[in-house]
C-alpha atoms as a printed R data frame, in Angstrom:
   type eleno elety resid chain resno       x      y       z
1  ATOM     1    CA   MET     A     1 139.452 68.123 137.466
2  ATOM     2    CA   SER     A     2 136.347 68.214 139.666
3  ATOM     3    CA   PHE     A     3 137.799 71.027 141.741
4  ATOM     4    CA   VAL     A     4 138.531 73.390 138.851
5  ATOM     5    CA   THR     A     5 136.304 76.215 137.601
6  ATOM     6    CA   VAL     A     6 137.080 77.354 134.052
7  ATOM     7    CA   THR     A     7 135.811 79.085 130.929
8  ATOM     8    CA   ASP     A     8 137.037 79.080 127.332
9  ATOM     9    CA   ALA     A     9 136.559 80.865 124.025
10 ATOM    10    CA   PHE     A    10 133.970 78.619 122.394
11 ATOM    11    CA   SER     A    11 131.073 77.437 124.505
12 ATOM    12    CA   SER     A    12 128.589 74.954 123.047
13 ATOM    13    CA   THR     A    13 126.157 77.838 122.496
14 ATOM    14    CA   PHE     A    14 128.498 79.514 120.015
15 ATOM    15    CA   ASP     A    15 126.709 80.931 116.953
16 ATOM    16    CA   ASN     A    16 128.590 78.840 114.385
17 ATOM    17    CA   TYR     A    17 128.190 75.510 116.185
18 ATOM    18    CA   GLU     A    18 128.055 73.393 113.016
19 ATOM    19    CA   VAL     A    19 131.071 75.106 111.429
20 ATOM    20    CA   ILE     A    20 133.167 74.719 114.558
21 ATOM    21    CA   MET     A    21 132.164 71.091 115.064
22 ATOM    22    CA   ALA     A    22 133.355 70.310 111.529
23 ATOM    23    CA   ALA     A    23 136.823 71.576 112.505
24 ATOM    24    CA   VAL     A    24 137.229 70.258 116.066
25 ATOM    25    CA   PRO     A    25 136.441 66.838 117.533
26 ATOM    26    CA   TYR     A    26 134.601 68.237 120.575
27 ATOM    27    CA   PHE     A    27 133.815 71.459 122.396
28 ATOM    28    CA   LEU     A    28 136.183 72.123 125.249
29 ATOM    29    CA   GLU     A    29 133.174 73.049 127.414
30 ATOM    30    CA   THR     A    30 131.654 69.591 126.946
31 ATOM    31    CA   ARG     A    31 134.914 67.732 127.522
32 ATOM    32    CA   LEU     A    32 135.810 69.703 130.640
33 ATOM    33    CA   GLU     A    33 132.365 69.060 132.125
34 ATOM    34    CA   GLU     A    34 132.727 65.345 131.307
35 ATOM    35    CA   LEU     A    35 135.975 65.405 133.276
36 ATOM    36    CA   GLY     A    36 134.234 67.051 136.229
37 ATOM    37    CA   ALA     A    37 135.247 70.700 135.835
38 ATOM    38    CA   LYS     A    38 132.831 73.462 136.779
39 ATOM    39    CA   TYR     A    39 132.403 75.314 133.490
40 ATOM    40    CA   ARG     A    40 131.174 78.915 133.554
41 ATOM    41    CA   LYS     A    41 130.137 81.026 130.582
42 ATOM    42    CA   SER     A    42 128.790 84.472 129.986
43 ATOM    43    CA   PRO     A    43 125.015 84.667 129.489
44 ATOM    44    CA   GLU     A    44 125.635 86.641 126.304
45 ATOM    45    CA   MET     A    45 128.068 86.129 123.440
46 ATOM    46    CA   TRP     A    46 131.245 88.214 123.470
47 ATOM    47    CA   VAL     A    47 130.677 89.564 126.985
48 ATOM    48    CA   ALA     A    48 133.644 89.345 129.358
49 ATOM    49    CA   MET     A    49 133.793 86.253 131.566
50 ATOM    50    CA   LEU     A    50 136.698 85.667 133.931
51 ATOM    51    CA   CYS     A    51 137.168 82.589 136.099
52 ATOM    52    CA   VAL     A    52 139.793 82.343 138.805
53 ATOM    53    CA   ASP     A    53 140.348 79.083 140.639
54 ATOM    54    CA   GLY     A    54 143.471 79.112 142.767
55 ATOM    55    CA   ASN     A    55 146.327 80.025 140.440
56 ATOM    56    CA   LEU     A    56 144.329 79.142 137.309
57 ATOM    57    CA   VAL     A    57 142.974 82.174 135.429
58 ATOM    58    CA   THR     A    58 140.803 81.589 132.342
59 ATOM    59    CA   GLY     A    59 138.870 83.958 130.111
60 ATOM    60    CA   GLN     A    60 136.059 83.285 127.690
61 ATOM    61    CA   ASN     A    61 136.850 85.710 124.886
62 ATOM    62    CA   LEU     A    62 138.717 88.827 123.778
63 ATOM    63    CA   ALA     A    63 136.448 91.018 125.894
64 ATOM    64    CA   THR     A    64 138.117 89.415 128.922
65 ATOM    65    CA   VAL     A    65 141.757 90.109 128.009
66 ATOM    66    CA   GLU     A    66 142.154 93.245 130.129
67 ATOM    67    CA   LEU     A    67 140.446 91.620 133.125
68 ATOM    68    CA   MET     A    68 142.701 88.572 132.814
69 ATOM    69    CA   ALA     A    69 145.848 90.671 132.545
70 ATOM    70    CA   ALA     A    70 144.890 92.775 135.565
71 ATOM    71    CA   LYS     A    71 144.103 89.657 137.606
72 ATOM    72    CA   VAL     A    72 147.402 87.956 136.723
73 ATOM    73    CA   VAL     A    73 149.368 91.110 137.588
74 ATOM    74    CA   ASP     A    74 147.460 91.372 140.888
75 ATOM    75    CA   MET     A    75 148.164 87.723 141.706
76 ATOM    76    CA   LEU     A    76 151.865 88.121 140.903
77 ATOM    77    CA   GLU     A    77 152.113 91.272 143.005
78 ATOM    78    CA   ARG     A    78 150.483 89.547 145.964
79 ATOM    79    CA   ARG     A    79 152.798 86.566 145.572
80 ATOM    80    CA   LYS     A    80 155.852 88.829 145.420
81 ATOM    81    CA   HIS     A    81 154.955 90.304 148.811
82 ATOM    82    CA   THR     A    82 154.693 86.893 150.459
83 ATOM    83    CA   TYR     A    83 158.407 86.072 150.006
């Protein structure tokens, strides 16, 4: 896991920290960092954040959906041309 850079929907700075913690056993951000991942998050809430590490594409929130889709399509197109 130490070679992976990722992001996810709920960072530990999420506004409703207490509400979320009542529903989930841990924040994915915290657990991934414990496992050695390089976690990246947007400096502001609900701002797009895309991480690409090899073939792994992760997005932080809904603002990132179009960026993620475009990146995946681009990666698939590039892969198609290598065969």
